[in-house]
N, C-alpha and C positions, 0 to 999 in steps of 0.2 A: 440739331444743330451740332456740327463738327467741331470739336475743341482741341483734338489731338490728333497731328498727323506722323506718321512714321515714314521715313524716307530710305529705302534700301538701295545702296548704291551712290556713293559720293564721289564719282568721276567728274568730268567737267560739266555734265548737264546736270547730274544729281546735286552737285554743290550749288549750281546756280539756282535750281528749284529752292533749294534750302535757303539761300541767302535771301532770295526774293520773298518768300513766305515769311522770313523773319523781319524783313524791313517793310512789309505791308501795313504795318500797323494796326495789326489785329491782335487778338489773344489768344492765337493759336499755340499750343504747345508742340514743340518738334522733338521726336527722337530720330537718331540716325545711326545707321550701320553699314559698314563697308567691310569687305573680306580683309583688306588691309587696315587696321584700326586707326593708325597714324593719319591716314587720309580722311577719315571721318572726323578726327580731333582737329584737323587743320581747317576745317569750314568754320569753327568758332562760334556755332550757333547751336541751340538745343542741347539735348544730352546724348551721349555717345553710348551704344549697347555693345555688349560682348557678341551677341548672336542675332540673327534676324528674328528669331522666336521672342526674344527680350525686347527687341526694339517696338515690335507691334502689339505687345500684351495689352497695354491700355489704349491703344490708337483705335479710333473710329475709321479711319480712312488710311490706306497704305500706299504709297507711291513706289514703284520699282523702275528703276532705270539704270540697268546693267550692260554690259559688253554684248554678250552674245546668249545663245540659247543654253548653253551649259552653265554660265552663270545665274540665269534666271531660274532654271531647274533647281540649282543648288539653294538659291535664297528661299524658294517655295517648299522644296521637297526633301531638302537635306535634313540630317538627324536633328539639328537644331533649327530647322528652317521656319519659316512665318507660319506655315499651317500646322506645326507642332504645338503652337500656343493655343490655350483655351478661349473661348470667346469667339464672336463674330464679328466681322468688319467688311468693309469694302475695299477691295483691291484694285489699284488703277496701274495697269501694266503699261508703262511708257518707253520701254525699251524697244530697239528696233531689231526683233527677234523672229519675225515672220508669223503668218496667221496659223500655221500648223502648231506652233507652241501655245498658242491661246487655246486652241481646241484640245490641246493636251492638258493644259493646266485646268481648264474648266470643271471638269468631273471632280477633281480633287478639292478644289475650292468649295465648290457647291455641297460636297460630302461634310464639309465642316459647317455648315449653314451659313457661310460667307457668300459675298457677291463680287463678281470679277467683271470689269469693262477693260478694253484696251483703249490708250488713248495717246498714241506716238504724235510727236510734234514735228512742225516745220520751223526752222529758225536755229540760229547759233546760240550757245550758252550766254553771250553777250546780249541777244534779242531776249532770252529768258530772264536775265537779271533786271530788266526794265519792264517786264510783263508785257511783251509784244509777240510772243509765239502764236501760231495757228495749231489749234489743238484738235486732232482728228479722233473723234470719241465713237467707239463703237460699244454696242451693248443694249440691255433694256432702257428704255426712255426713262424709267423712274430712277435706274441706278445712275444713269447720266446726270439727271437733275439733282440728285443727292450729291453727286461730286462736284457739281457746277460752281458753288461759291467759292470753293478752293482753287479749281482749275482756272477759274477766271482771273484769280490774282496772278497767274501766269500767262494768260494770253486769252485769245478769242477762242471759244469753244464751239464745234461744229458737230452736231450728232450726224454721223455718216451712215448709220444702219446698224445692223445686229452685231452680236459679238464677232471680232474677228475683221469687220469691215475696215476699222483704222487701220489694222496692220497690213492689210492688202493695199490700202490706199497708199499708205506710206512708202511701199515698195515701188509704186509707180512715180511718187515724188521724188524719191531718191534717184530713180533711174532717169527721170528728167535733169535732174541737177548733173548726174554724171555727164550725160550727153551735152549738155550746154557748156560744162566746164572744159570738157574736150575740144569742142568746137571752138571756143574762144581762143584756147591755147595753139590751136591748130592755124586758124585764121590769122592770129598775131605773127606766128612763125612764117606762115605764107605771105603776109604782108612785108616782112623784114626782107624776105628772098627778092620780092617784086620791087623794092625800094619805096614803099608806101610810108608815109610819116606815121610813126608808131602812136603817138598821142592822138592824132585824128582817127586813126583805125579804132583805138580803144574807145575814143568818144562815141564813134558810130555803133560799135557792138553793143555800149552800155545803153543806147537809145534803144535797143531791142530787147536787153537784159538788164533793166537798171541794177539788179543785185550784184553785178560784176563789180561795181563801185567798191563793195564790201571788202573785195579782194584785189583791188588795185596794187597793192605793195607786191602782192605774188606775182601777177601777170607783168607788171611794169618794173619792177625793181629786184625780181627774183629772190624775193624775201618771203619764206614760206613757215616762217616761225614768228610768233606763237601760232600753233596749230588750232584752226577752229573746228576742222573736220580733217582727221588723217586719211591718207590714202587707203591704207589698210583697213579702216572702218568702212570705206566706200566700197572696196572690194568686196567685203562681206556682204553688204548690202546688195550689191549686184549678183553675187551668188544666189542669195535668198530670192531675188526677184526673178532670175533666170529660171530657177527651180519652179517658183510658181508659175510663171507665164509659159514654161514649156509644157508642164502638167496640164494647163488648160488647153494646149493646143494653140496658143497664140505664136504668130510670127514676129520675132523681134530680133531681126539680124542687126540693127543698128545697135542697140543696147548690148548684144553679145561681143560686138567689135570694139564698143566702149570699155567693155569689162577687159579685153585683151590690152587695150592701151593703157588703161590704169595698171594692170599688173606690170607693163614693161616700165611704166613710170616709178614703181615702187623699188627697182632696183637702185635708185639714187637716194631712197630714204623713205621707208614704209610709213613712218610716224610724221612726215611732213604734211604740211596742209595740201588739199587735193589741188591748189594751182601749181604744185611741183610737177604735175603732168607736163607743163611747158617744158620741163628739162629734157623729157623724152624727146620732143622734137628738136631741141637744140643739138641734143646727141647725134640725131640723124643728119641734121644740117652739117655738123663738124665732120661727119664721115663723107 
């Protein structure tokens, strides 16, 4: 039974993981690490470690939720990285950093006697805080089952295949999110131009994509903070997705165009929520 979990990375999602596991009413011990120590201390749960190696030292399960490939590599492979700690443990890589990184990490993790699964999630930090995520777990079935009691505190766990399968599926999921986000912004702008009632149009669009309601303030009130998912992070995910799809020989012109439109929207604020893509259409209309 897992009694000690380390969380490496306490950004929006990692903090939500920590808060949810602490509030779940279990006897789990938590240790946290973040490159900026103050951010880990602000979470207000568990113990904060100086290095990722220190954070994982007594943990049976390690969750990593970091910004990009470079951050993940540093947390695992750096001088005081998690793999420098003695002992064995199960690593659960939950960042959106692409399948290539999972393949890169696996030999180093296995060389220490530890195990690795990838388990990116669908859902915002607010969803994680109430345990409502969809978790796309890739890896050996026994490893996924070992992690399941902890991961099910965060949401529904779906074993989607061999190691790396979760990371690949997450790229498809975030590409879909990007396409839908841009489509909604475009149709709302087109509706404005053609004289349609904006409330009625949003209601119709949300009938097809109910998740739009979570971002109503962005689409309908031009309020793109607090940020649930930043434009810059979505562009990063689209870059990973296009790299993967093009290498596979897939034709993805719609997603490639969506990436260009997200890039244009970042001019108005790369750290704003993805609904700020609507401002790109407003700028075009004003011109």
